[in-house]
C-alpha positions in Angstrom: 27.9 16.5 40.2 30.1 17.8 42.4 33.5 16.4 41.7 32.9 16.7 37.9 32.5 20.6 38.9 35.9 20.3 41.0 37.6 18.7 38.4 36.4 21.0 35.7 37.2 24.1 38.0 40.4 23.1 38.7 41.1 22.5 35.3 40.1 25.6 34.0 42.2 27.7 37.2 45.2 25.5 35.7 44.5 26.8 32.0 44.1 30.4 33.6 47.6 30.0 35.6 49.4 28.8 32.2 47.9 31.9 30.2 48.9 34.3 32.8 52.5 33.0 33.2 52.9 33.4 29.2 51.3 36.7 29.8 53.7 37.6 32.6 56.6 36.7 30.4 55.6 37.3 26.8 52.9 39.8 26.3 53.5 42.2 28.9 56.9 42.8 27.6 56.3 42.9 24.1 53.4 45.4 24.6 55.5 47.9 26.5 58.0 47.5 23.9 55.5 48.2 21.3 54.1 51.4 23.4 57.5 52.9 23.4 58.1 52.0 20.2 55.2 54.3 19.1 55.3 56.7 22.0 59.0 57.5 22.6 58.3 59.9 25.3 56.7 56.7 27.6 60.3 55.0 27.5 60.6 55.9 31.3 57.7 54.4 32.3 58.2 51.2 30.4 60.5 49.1 33.1 57.7 50.5 35.8 54.6 49.8 33.5 56.0 46.0 33.0 56.5 45.7 36.6 53.0 47.2 37.5 51.4 44.8 35.2 53.5 41.7 36.1 52.4 42.6 40.0 48.9 42.7 39.0 48.7 39.4 37.3 50.7 37.9 40.3 47.7 39.1 42.7 45.5 37.4 40.0 47.5 34.1 40.0 48.0 34.3 43.9 44.0 34.4 44.1 43.4 31.4 41.6 45.8 29.4 43.8 43.8 30.1 47.1 40.9 29.2 45.0 42.4 25.8 44.3 43.0 25.4 47.8 39.8 25.9 48.8 38.1 23.7 46.0 40.4 20.9 47.7 38.9 21.6 51.0 35.2 21.0 49.4 36.5 18.1 47.7 37.7 17.0 50.9 34.6 18.1 52.8 36.5 20.5 55.0 35.7 23.8 54.2 35.0 24.6 57.4 38.6 23.9 58.4 40.6 26.7 59.5 42.5 26.6 56.9 40.1 27.7 54.5 40.1 31.3 56.1 43.5 31.8 55.0 43.0 31.0 51.8 40.2 33.2 51.9 42.0 35.9 53.0 44.7 35.4 50.3 41.9 36.3 48.0 41.2 39.4 49.7 44.7 40.8 50.2 45.5 40.0 46.5 42.1 41.4 45.4 43.1 45.0 47.5 46.8 44.5 46.6 45.6 44.6 42.7 43.3 47.6 43.4 46.3 49.7 44.9 48.2 48.6 41.9 45.3 49.7 39.3 45.1 53.1 41.2 48.8 53.7 41.5 49.2 52.9 37.6 46.2 55.8 37.2 47.8 58.2 39.3 51.4 57.9 38.1 49.9 58.0 34.4 48.2 60.8 34.7 50.5 62.7 37.1 52.7 62.1 33.7 49.9 63.1 30.9 50.2 59.7 29.4 46.7 58.2 29.8 44.6 57.3 26.8 41.1 57.2 27.2 41.1 53.6 26.8 43.8 53.1 29.0 42.4 55.0 31.9 39.0 53.4 31.5 40.5 50.1 31.9 42.4 51.2 34.8 39.0 52.5 36.6 37.5 49.2 35.5 40.5 47.1 37.2 40.3 49.1 40.0 36.6 49.1 40.7 36.6 45.1 39.9 39.5 44.4 42.2 37.8 46.4 45.0 34.5 45.0 44.7 35.9 41.5 44.8 37.9 42.3 48.0 34.5 43.7 49.4 32.5 40.8 48.2 35.0 37.9 49.5 34.8 39.9 52.9 31.5 39.4 53.5 31.8 35.7 52.2 34.6 35.3 54.7 32.0 36.5 57.4 29.5 34.1 55.9 31.6 31.4 56.1 33.0 32.2 59.8 29.2 32.1 60.8 28.6 29.0 59.0 31.5 27.2 60.9 30.2 28.4 64.1 26.9 26.7 63.5 28.5 23.6 62.1 30.6 23.6 65.4 27.4 23.8 67.4 25.6 21.1 65.7 28.6 19.1 66.0 28.4 19.4 69.7 24.7 18.8 69.6 25.1 15.6 67.8 
């Protein structure tokens, strides 16, 4: 069962990485072009908007790759390996970076008076979600640290 779950999770991660790459290369620039064609006043924000959106998606990609690495460690029964902490830290940093990017976008668009309610709501949801993920994974990192200590103590006893 564990093997099937790991393979399924990795397949889902691979599909998400592929979809995110398509989004970065095609959908985000297309959406920015459409916004500017309907709202010419937003033209100065087009390039920063594209860069910000691509950076947020890159944060998600980093977290997905770190999750892939964690799944590999689980598959090889090495989750208590010190490299697991690097992967968990990568997830925390990428989530915090995404939260910062959402906050920056909200501030910049608000200052430019260019925040439709739906976009503002999406930015707030993105900020709260990514910030919440960073906090939850931080707690989980501490649980992993404690479990690693207990595993080492148990190995010494045996």
